[in-house]
Steps between C-alpha positions, in 0.01 A plus 500: 500500500739213431817491707816592308714212375879497481660395172869407507683494167747213543519336157862607453632392840651172390682644201637800689658289773579181310222317683300571816743301713769750409317802646717638780322553832505847655349410839645316798275198451538470125235757405516642150374843396157373392439370854523853641264635235241232574530560875448874448209438263322281755549761771348760265188287450561283192358151547548352153808487278523400133849392395585543133762238417610287207440127495871415508530628856158389627615206713793690651288811560225311676757322717718801581233771532140414418434216744643703788293809416185293448489448877440873542330626179283363225744415221424469129726456200496643149744388233665754272614311194603607153177361354262645763232743373628497142250594226366206303742405222796701633832315510780633727833583332706187444777578749282668764531338843386759757138613548376847414574722801329634812182620326457153351554354848208704632284399204559135591307560826178593319316178583577491873446860617169687501573787740769758583855369522858603568788388279861479617834349396605186686857611567447858626464606863237777521443557872209493743374852435482437126272198539270681742469794261416273209252278684310793650480676163378187323215471749368825350574418135199541273499566128292797387550720197860383517657181630603543863861379529786582736869437555747539783776752431837477674750779555769454236780524755343211692526267201859543380800274544859602566621218278401606149224642285131408506193559284225705663157625395499871580147614588344824384196611705237770475395735782257240637777242533375292208735338254558685175780287359773253587829568321739206496864596568723202434826607668437682828791530743609672817740788442670737746233755408208261542306260275549542124450309178714466191406415142853508355685238705598742775641785293234737631248479784161661558404559862176363646367630835566245775136528615354441153254210520574190296300191409631166629219295345263518796162558337134493593237414238134421454397212268453748214874471436448150361272624224746772404804272499311238303410759238858630478680165490435415131627844397816448703560164333443643152672835539776473762614138498619499136753773591656279770354149462694328778491765774215753448283527813171665587555698822248622757622865499476508122136388504404722792658795318291422195179494705594833656559658158168366376321644804371158605673470837587702807795380710547624856867508603539395864832633636676257732784588738616136504840409367496254212745211506607259231807310387577661165870424540672229702656773713150615606427188704694587822308827526167323458592236759599773747180696436282194566698420815471858625124507442463167677707628791277810514192278531353566155527130418502187717812286511320243283245637252305182425 
């Protein structure tokens, strides 16, 4: 059995922050969120990481993150570009600048991964328990009649901000705890009565249980996902992109949902008690800094991670 590999989707980091040098630290010694995820992943057992980046940030990424992590893990790079994995003869829309989404990012790893792997966002804090759950489950991953996938589910209330609305993938599970569907809610907020979403700019709200599990893009796959994404990509380009040529994206939950509907995959949902952290709004940063400091003070992290 091959050891699970960690895949970090970081192609959008430079554009989100205006360059890697502009990423605000959240730790006392300049650590950024990805540092905590990599530390937790190593503790869980991951020994190799594949960073998905774009070529424009390669030099800065290697200098700011990759070279430091390479002293502790095997580091490889994959480049997610607009032209990567395109069918022969296909020309991207004239004004298209961004690549094709998270599912396309995973597809770009096809040539460097031949065993089970975890996929995470670069700018989300997931927590120690979440990485242990995922690593241990991937050690047992084996495709049979259906592809054997998994994902970590977080309690909705542990993923919300007090500073605005967020988009969340609300998970529906069967009695065995397997994923049935992920429903994307684009405007989820805290209300006095608990979490709720709105689809009419706040005129009305629909309650969601605070303990409902949500997807934060922390997935576990076997290499069979590459074949499926490769088969679906041309259809996405032909059928979805023309409706929104500059911004249409192929998302992981969308493709996993399709495989579930077709009966090709089974996805175990691994509930995590960890609190998710991220800087969705500028006002979120002080809370993240305090959380990292508190966890360091409690001994969960050393004063200097790397």
